[in-house]
C-alpha positions in Angstrom: 0.0 0.0 0.0 1.5 3.4 -1.0 2.2 6.0 1.7 0.4 9.4 1.5 2.8 12.2 0.6 0.9 14.8 2.7 -1.4 14.7 5.7 -4.5 17.0 5.9 -4.4 19.4 8.8 -7.4 19.7 11.1 -9.3 22.9 11.6 -7.9 23.3 15.1 -4.3 22.8 13.9 -4.7 25.4 11.1 -6.1 27.9 13.6 -3.2 27.3 16.0 -0.6 27.9 13.4 -2.3 31.1 12.3 -2.3 32.4 15.9 1.5 31.7 16.2 2.2 33.5 13.0 0.1 36.4 14.0 1.9 36.6 17.4 5.3 36.6 15.7 4.3 39.4 13.4 3.1 41.4 16.4 6.3 40.9 18.3 8.4 42.0 15.4 6.3 45.1 14.9 6.6 46.0 18.6 10.4 45.6 18.4 10.5 47.9 15.4 8.3 50.5 17.1 10.5 50.4 20.2 13.7 50.8 18.2 12.2 53.8 16.3 11.1 55.4 19.6 14.6 55.2 21.0 13.8 52.4 23.5 16.2 49.9 22.0 19.6 49.0 23.5 21.6 50.8 20.9 19.7 54.1 20.7 20.3 57.1 22.8 17.6 59.7 23.4 18.1 63.0 21.7 17.9 66.1 23.8 16.4 69.3 22.4 18.6 72.3 22.6 17.5 75.0 25.0 15.9 78.0 23.4 17.9 80.4 25.7 21.0 78.8 27.1 21.6 81.7 29.4 18.2 81.5 31.0 18.3 80.4 34.6 16.5 77.1 35.2 14.1 76.9 38.1 15.4 75.1 41.1 13.9 71.6 41.4 14.0 69.9 44.8 15.8 66.7 44.5 14.1 63.6 46.0 16.5 61.2 47.5 16.0 57.9 45.9 17.4 54.6 46.9 20.3 53.6 44.7 18.9 50.3 43.5 18.8 49.3 39.8 15.3 49.1 38.4 13.9 46.1 36.6 13.5 46.5 32.8 11.6 44.6 30.3 13.6 42.3 28.0 10.7 42.2 25.5 10.5 46.0 25.3 14.3 46.1 25.0 14.1 43.8 22.0 15.8 40.9 23.6 14.8 37.4 22.9 14.0 35.1 25.8 16.8 32.7 26.8 19.2 34.5 24.6 22.8 35.2 25.5 22.1 38.9 25.6 19.2 38.3 28.1 21.4 36.1 30.3 24.2 38.7 30.3 21.7 41.4 31.2 20.3 39.4 34.1 23.8 38.8 35.4 24.6 42.5 35.2 21.4 43.3 37.1 22.2 40.7 39.8 25.7 42.2 40.2 24.3 45.7 40.5 21.9 44.6 43.2 24.6 42.9 45.2 26.8 46.0 44.9 24.0 48.2 46.2 23.5 45.9 49.1 27.2 46.0 49.9 27.3 49.8 49.8 24.3 49.9 52.2 26.1 47.7 54.7 29.4 49.5 54.5 30.3 51.5 57.6 30.4 55.3 57.6 33.7 56.6 58.7 32.9 60.4 58.6 31.1 62.5 61.3 27.3 62.1 61.6 24.8 64.7 62.6 21.9 63.1 64.6 19.3 65.2 62.9 20.4 63.6 59.6 20.5 60.0 60.7 17.4 59.9 62.9 15.0 57.1 61.7 12.2 57.2 64.3 10.6 59.5 66.8 10.0 63.3 66.6 12.5 65.6 65.0 15.8 65.9 66.8 16.4 69.2 68.6 19.8 69.9 70.1 18.3 72.3 72.6 16.2 69.5 74.0 18.9 66.9 74.1 18.3 64.9 77.2 21.6 63.1 76.6 23.7 66.1 77.6 23.2 65.5 81.3 24.1 61.9 81.0 27.4 62.7 79.2 28.3 65.7 81.3 27.6 63.8 84.5 29.6 60.7 83.5 31.8 59.0 86.0 35.0 61.1 86.7 36.9 59.4 89.5 37.9 61.7 92.4 36.4 64.8 90.8 34.4 66.6 93.5 31.1 68.4 92.9 30.8 69.6 96.5 33.6 70.6 98.9 35.0 73.3 101.2 34.2 76.2 98.9 30.5 75.3 98.9 30.5 75.0 102.7 32.3 78.4 103.1 29.8 80.1 100.8 26.8 78.9 102.8 25.0 82.0 104.3 22.5 80.1 106.5 24.1 79.6 109.9 22.3 76.3 110.7 22.9 74.8 107.3 26.5 75.8 107.4 27.0 74.3 110.8 25.4 71.0 109.6 27.6 71.0 106.5 30.7 71.5 108.5 29.7 68.7 110.9 28.9 66.2 108.1 31.9 67.2 105.9 34.1 66.7 109.0 33.5 63.0 109.1 36.8 61.3 108.5 37.7 58.1 106.7 38.3 55.2 109.1 42.1 55.1 109.7 42.3 51.7 111.3 42.9 50.1 107.9 42.9 51.4 104.3 39.6 50.7 102.5 41.3 48.5 99.9 42.4 46.1 102.7 38.9 45.8 104.4 37.4 43.1 102.2 34.3 42.4 104.2 32.8 40.0 101.6 34.4 37.7 99.0 32.2 39.1 96.2 30.3 42.2 95.1 28.3 43.9 97.9 24.6 44.2 97.4 23.4 45.1 100.9 25.0 46.8 103.9 24.2 48.2 107.3 25.2 48.9 110.9 24.3 47.0 114.0 22.0 49.3 116.1 24.5 49.3 119.0 26.1 52.8 119.4 29.0 51.7 121.6 31.1 50.6 118.6 30.7 50.4 114.9 29.8 46.9 113.7 29.2 46.7 110.0 27.4 43.9 108.2 27.4 43.3 104.4 25.7 40.8 102.0 27.3 39.8 98.7 26.4 38.3 95.3 27.0 34.7 96.3 25.0 34.7 99.6 27.8 35.5 102.0 27.3 37.8 105.0 30.4 39.6 106.2 31.0 41.2 109.6 33.6 43.8 110.5 34.3 45.3 113.9 35.6 48.9 113.3 36.8 49.3 116.8 39.9 47.3 115.9 43.0 48.8 114.3 46.2 47.6 112.8 48.3 48.7 115.8 46.0 47.4 118.6 45.4 44.0 117.0 48.9 42.8 117.6 49.6 44.6 120.9 48.9 41.6 123.1 49.4 38.7 120.8 52.4 37.6 118.9 51.7 36.1 115.5 52.5 32.5 114.8 55.5 32.0 112.5 55.0 29.3 109.8 57.7 26.9 108.8 57.9 28.1 105.2 58.0 31.8 106.3 61.3 33.6 106.8 62.1 36.2 109.4 61.6 39.1 107.1 58.0 38.0 106.1 57.2 37.3 109.8 58.3 40.8 110.7 56.1 42.3 108.0 53.1 40.4 109.2 53.7 41.5 112.7 54.0 45.1 111.7 51.0 45.2 109.4 48.4 42.5 110.2 45.2 42.1 108.2 41.9 43.2 109.7 39.8 40.6 111.5 36.7 39.9 109.3 34.1 37.1 109.8 31.8 35.9 107.1 29.0 33.3 106.9 27.5 31.6 103.8 23.8 32.0 104.7 22.2 31.9 101.2 23.0 30.2 97.9 22.4 33.4 95.9 22.6 37.2 96.4 21.6 38.7 99.7 19.5 41.5 98.4 18.6 43.1 101.7 18.7 42.7 105.5 17.3 44.4 108.6 17.9 44.1 112.3 14.7 43.7 114.3 13.7 46.9 116.1 12.5 44.8 119.0 15.5 42.5 119.3 18.9 43.7 118.0 20.4 40.2 118.1 17.9 39.1 115.3 18.9 39.8 111.7 16.5 39.1 108.9 18.0 38.5 105.4 16.3 38.3 102.0 17.9 36.6 99.0 17.5 35.8 95.3 17.3 32.2 96.3 13.6 33.0 97.2 14.1 32.7 101.0 13.9 34.8 104.2 16.2 33.7 107.0 16.6 34.8 110.6 20.2 35.0 112.0 20.2 34.8 115.8 23.5 36.3 116.9 23.2 35.1 120.5 22.4 31.5 119.5 24.8 31.5 116.5 22.2 29.9 114.3 20.3 30.8 111.1 16.8 29.5 110.4 14.5 29.8 107.4 11.5 32.0 108.0 9.9 31.9 104.5 10.3 30.2 101.2 8.0 28.9 98.5 6.5 25.5 99.3 7.5 24.2 95.9 11.3 24.1 95.9 11.4 24.3 92.2 9.9 27.7 92.1 12.2 30.6 91.5 10.9 33.8 93.2 13.9 36.0 94.0 13.3 38.5 96.9 14.5 42.1 96.5 13.8 43.4 100.0 12.8 42.8 103.6 11.4 45.0 106.4 9.9 44.4 109.8 6.8 46.2 111.1 8.2 48.5 113.8 5.0 48.3 115.7 4.4 44.5 115.4 7.5 42.4 116.3 6.2 39.3 114.4 5.1 40.8 111.1 7.6 40.6 108.3 7.2 42.2 104.8 9.2 41.3 101.7 9.2 42.2 98.0 9.8 40.0 94.9 11.4 40.7 91.6 8.2 39.7 89.8 6.3 42.7 91.2 4.7 41.1 94.3 4.9 42.1 97.9 4.2 39.7 100.7 3.9 39.6 104.5 4.2 36.7 106.9 3.9 36.2 110.6 7.0 34.7 112.0 5.0 32.8 114.6 3.0 31.0 111.8 5.3 30.8 108.8 2.6 29.2 106.7 0.3 32.2 106.9 1.5 34.3 103.9 -0.3 37.1 102.1 0.9 38.0 98.6 -0.1 41.2 96.8 0.6 41.9 93.2 1.5 45.6 93.2 3.3 45.8 89.8 3.4 43.9 86.5 7.2 44.5 86.4 10.1 44.1 88.8 9.9 45.8 92.2 13.5 46.9 92.9 12.8 48.2 96.4 10.0 49.0 98.9 9.7 50.7 102.3 7.3 50.9 105.2 6.6 54.3 106.9 8.4 53.9 110.3 5.7 56.0 112.0 2.6 54.5 110.3 3.7 51.2 108.9 0.4 50.4 107.1 1.6 52.8 104.4 4.1 51.2 101.9 6.1 52.8 99.1 7.2 50.7 96.1 9.6 51.5 93.3 9.3 49.6 90.0 10.8 48.9 86.7 7.6 50.4 85.2 8.9 53.8 86.1 6.5 54.5 88.9 6.7 55.2 92.6 3.5 54.2 94.3 2.0 54.7 97.8 -0.3 51.9 99.1 -2.6 51.7 102.2 -2.6 48.2 103.7 -5.6 49.0 105.9 -8.0 48.8 102.9 -7.9 45.6 100.9 -10.0 44.8 97.8 -10.9 41.3 96.7 -12.4 38.3 98.2 -11.0 36.7 101.3 -9.0 33.6 100.5 -8.4 34.9 97.0 -6.1 37.5 95.5 -6.4 40.8 97.3 -4.9 44.3 96.6 -4.3 47.2 99.0 -5.7 50.6 98.2 -3.5 52.6 95.9 -3.2 56.2 97.3 -1.3 57.6 94.4 1.6 57.2 92.0 4.3 59.3 90.4 5.9 58.4 87.0 9.5 59.1 86.1 11.0 59.2 82.7 13.0 55.9 83.4 12.8 53.1 85.9 12.8 53.8 89.6 15.3 51.6 91.5 14.3 52.3 95.1 11.9 54.1 97.4 12.7 54.8 101.1 10.4 56.3 103.8 11.7 58.4 106.7 9.9 58.9 110.0 8.6 62.3 108.8 6.6 60.8 105.9 9.0 61.7 103.2 10.0 59.3 100.4 13.4 59.4 98.6 13.7 57.7 95.2 16.6 57.1 92.9 15.9 56.7 89.2 17.8 56.0 86.0 16.7 59.4 84.6 19.6 60.7 86.8 17.4 62.2 89.5 16.9 61.7 93.2 13.4 62.9 94.1 12.0 63.7 97.5 8.2 63.4 98.0 6.7 64.9 101.1 3.5 63.6 102.6 2.3 65.5 105.6 -0.1 64.2 108.3 -0.1 60.6 107.1 -1.2 59.5 110.6 -4.5 61.3 110.1 -5.3 60.0 106.6 -8.5 58.1 106.2 -8.2 54.5 104.9 -7.5 54.4 101.1 -7.0 58.2 100.8 -6.8 59.3 97.1 -3.9 61.6 96.5 -4.0 64.1 93.6 -1.3 64.4 91.0 -0.2 67.7 92.7 0.2 65.9 96.0 2.3 63.2 94.4 4.7 65.7 92.8 8.2 65.7 94.4 9.0 68.6 96.8 12.7 68.5 95.7 14.5 67.1 92.7 18.3 66.5 92.8 20.4 65.9 89.6 22.5 62.9 90.3 24.4 60.4 88.1 22.7 57.1 88.6 24.2 55.3 85.6 25.8 52.4 87.4 26.1 50.0 84.4 26.6 46.3 84.7 29.4 46.0 87.3 28.3 48.5 89.9 25.4 47.8 92.3 22.4 50.1 91.9 22.5 53.3 93.8 19.9 53.8 96.5 19.0 56.7 98.8 19.0 55.5 102.4 17.7 57.7 105.3 19.2 57.9 108.7 16.5 56.3 110.8 16.8 58.4 114.0 19.1 61.4 113.3 20.6 62.8 116.6 19.8 66.4 115.8 16.3 65.6 114.3 17.4 66.9 110.8 16.4 64.1 108.4 19.2 63.3 105.9 20.1 60.5 103.6 23.2 59.1 101.9 23.7 57.7 98.4 26.8 56.5 96.5 28.5 58.7 94.0 29.9 57.4 90.7 33.0 59.6 91.2 34.0 57.4 94.1 32.4 59.4 96.9 29.3 59.2 99.1 26.8 62.2 98.9 24.7 63.3 101.9 21.6 65.4 101.5 18.8 66.9 103.7 15.1 66.2 103.2 15.0 69.5 101.4 17.5 68.4 98.8 20.4 70.5 100.2 23.7 68.7 100.0 25.6 68.5 103.3 28.8 66.6 102.4 30.6 64.6 99.8 32.6 62.0 101.7 35.8 60.5 100.1 39.4 59.8 100.9 42.6 58.1 99.9 42.6 54.4 99.2 39.1 54.3 97.7 39.7 52.4 94.4 36.1 51.7 93.4 32.6 53.2 93.5 31.2 52.9 97.1 27.8 52.2 95.6 26.0 50.6 98.6 25.9 53.4 101.3 24.1 53.3 104.6 23.8 55.5 107.8 24.0 54.2 111.3 20.5 54.5 112.7 21.4 56.9 115.6 25.0 57.9 115.2 26.7 60.0 112.5 28.6 57.1 111.0 28.4 56.2 107.3 29.5 53.0 105.6 29.7 52.1 102.0 30.6 48.9 100.0 32.1 48.4 96.6 31.8 45.8 93.8 35.0 44.2 94.9 33.6 43.5 98.4 35.7 46.3 100.0 34.4 48.5 102.9 34.6 52.3 103.3 33.8 53.8 106.6 33.5 57.5 107.8 33.2 58.4 111.5 
């Protein structure tokens, strides 16, 4: 059978071929039109000559555009798909994009003006630059901001006498500060024993150690009646050096497994010392029995609820208050440790709290949420047996977080904040307030604001203003560490009384504290060293 020389095409196949031919004609026509219009790759657009070359052109505001190559159409450019020219063009575009990305990541070596590089927030104004205070008040070791000149220029006789008295406190000369290592690690809490006969200083450190230093000793008296023991591997010269310059006698105890954040002596029994720790526990150290017992801790040992502070009710010898880093404040009765009340007073960390020594049902809290709040524990809201909340009397918000709030006996609260201020809030007549009194914004405003560098950084303990509990002259004052390696003392009106320093202070005495009744001041450093002025 002979083969057919041709095969008849179906109607569908003829229509398909006609469509392909029509499309090819259209593409060729588009390519010709693009070439004649100057859009082809080899054509350059012609620029018309200006009618008047000397005529000044109007100024056109340039819009800054991102230097990134734009995508172009290969079809309009007359390039065939999958051709070598198209591949080369794609490679060139890829290289251009990579180069633009590299230029964007490249560092800028020249000077920058903040108004030109701001990416968010309102327009930058140098006149409202809040960073100036931070920079100008940076740490400058041993540079005084208050001294003899300020004392001499004081015109008020009473203030001048008080400044002379406090500025006259001298650095303890029994041992140099860099030799009194009261704790092995960084000091977080510090205080005096209430006894006024001799200065006994206690300090808690980062690893849960509690150190004790008796400042009645001195390097000369410690070897007066006792001859040091000579070791076999010690020559005569070393033994003589030890005899001439012995180390101070310091005792330390490992009471907690983590940081001792705060401690307080019982106002009813000075031999009882209550300590709070980041290991979630409260302990009682009985100095007469030489024993330490746990007063409070979560029932579930796996719970991590670090404690940031502890205070005892001065009117009730068995009521103990504590604060937690998760924003809760609790109270427990030492006679019944299982009876614990917990109040959620903040959604963020509470760095410190304080009871009013005169009316202890008022409590002040300082929080990471930038607020200082006053609470009244007489008025609780919520069902019994469930979560309860004391009445909020009022709050004051700072620009940055508030690290501590401390009450004095006159009803004044001193706070230290990371906005580089120490604020004093005065609340008069608190003993006559009705339960749950609502304070206005005006009543919560500070009565005095002190500019103070509180930028401690990572390696220095947070600065806290601490009042003298019972000042001997009834003039309320507080002390706070100074980043220039001093300790500042202020009155309740915000007037500076002294700036204590001295030779041998090699670190910031960040944790400062007054003796409750005597004009003694102690301060601890991040290296566990003790500074003492008497």
